[in-house]
N, C-alpha and C positions, 0 to 999 in steps of 0.2 A: 732309751731302752723301752721296748714295747711290752706292755703287760696285757694279758688276755683276761677277759672277764670270766669268772667261774661259770662252768657249764650249768645251765638251768635244766632241771628235770621237768618234763611235761607229762601231764595226765589229764585226759578229758578236757582239753582246752585251757587248763590252768598251768602256770609255771611255779616251780618250787626250787629254792636255792640248794636243798639237800634232801637226802632220803628221809631223815627224821621229820623235816618240814612237810614233805609229801604225806607221810603216814598220819601226822597230826592234822593236816588239812582234810584228810578223808574221815578219820574217826574222832577227831578232836571235838571239844565242846562237852557240855555237862551231860548230855543224854545219849549221844550216839553209841558210846561204848556200853552203856547200860542196856540199851535196846539190843545190841549185838550179844551181850552176855545172856539175856533172857531167851534169845533165839538160838543159842548154841546147841541146845538139846532137843528142841521141839518146835513145831509150827505153832504159832499163836494167833488168835484173833485180836482185833484192835482192842476190844474191851478187856481181854486177858492181859495184854501189855499194859493198858491203862491201870488196871488193878495192881499189877506188880510194881508200878511206879506211881504211888499215890500223890506225890508232890509235883509231878509234871502237869502242865496245863494241856488241855486238849489241842490247842493251836500249836504249841511247841512240839508235842508228840507227832502230830500230823506233818508238820514241816520237816522234822528230823527223819521220819519214815520216808518222805518223798526224796529227801537228799540222799539217804542211803540207797534207795531204789535207783535214783539217777546215776549214782556211782557204781551200780552193779553189785552191791554187797547183799542186798535182800531182794526177794521177789514177792510180789503181791498177787495172790490168786483170788479171783472173784468167782463165787459160785452163784449162778443165777437160775438154777433149775427150779427152785421153788422159793417163795417168800418165807421169811425175810431174807434179804440179801446177806450173804456170808462172805467175809473177806479174811483170808489167812495170810500171814507173813512168815517167811522162812528165809534161811540163809541160802544164797546161791553157792555154786562151787567156788567162785571167787571169794565170797564172804567166808566160806569155811576155812580158807587159808589163814584167816585171822584168829581162829580158835586158840592156837597155842599162845598168841600174844594176849588175847582177852583173858585167858585162863591165868597167865602170869600176872596180869594186872590185878585180877581178883585174889590170887594167892598172896600178892604183896599187901593188899588191903587187909586180908586176914592176919598176916604177920604184924602189921602195924597195930591192929586192935589188940592182939595177943601180947606183944612185947613192949609196946611203947605207949599204950593208953594208961592213964592214971585213974 
């Protein structure tokens, strides 16, 4: 009897065994979802993001922003018209498709604190 291997999903050169794995591969980790949450309603500069996440290291924040940009979820706009250099981050149209998911995650966190914290 011949069995076929499960179909792998491909996104930007990576393979994933299922749709949940693909989603977590893109937004998983400790900081990506937090960054996306903060960018849901407004464009933010690097330091504004840094202040909204005081426990993230600068290196980690920088790496996570680059990964989100490479995946097409956020865009980085550099303003060079006058010093000092200004950089803003915002969600792309593709990134905005995650807003309902990110909002659901945030709502669930609120529920946990409200109903299940001691």
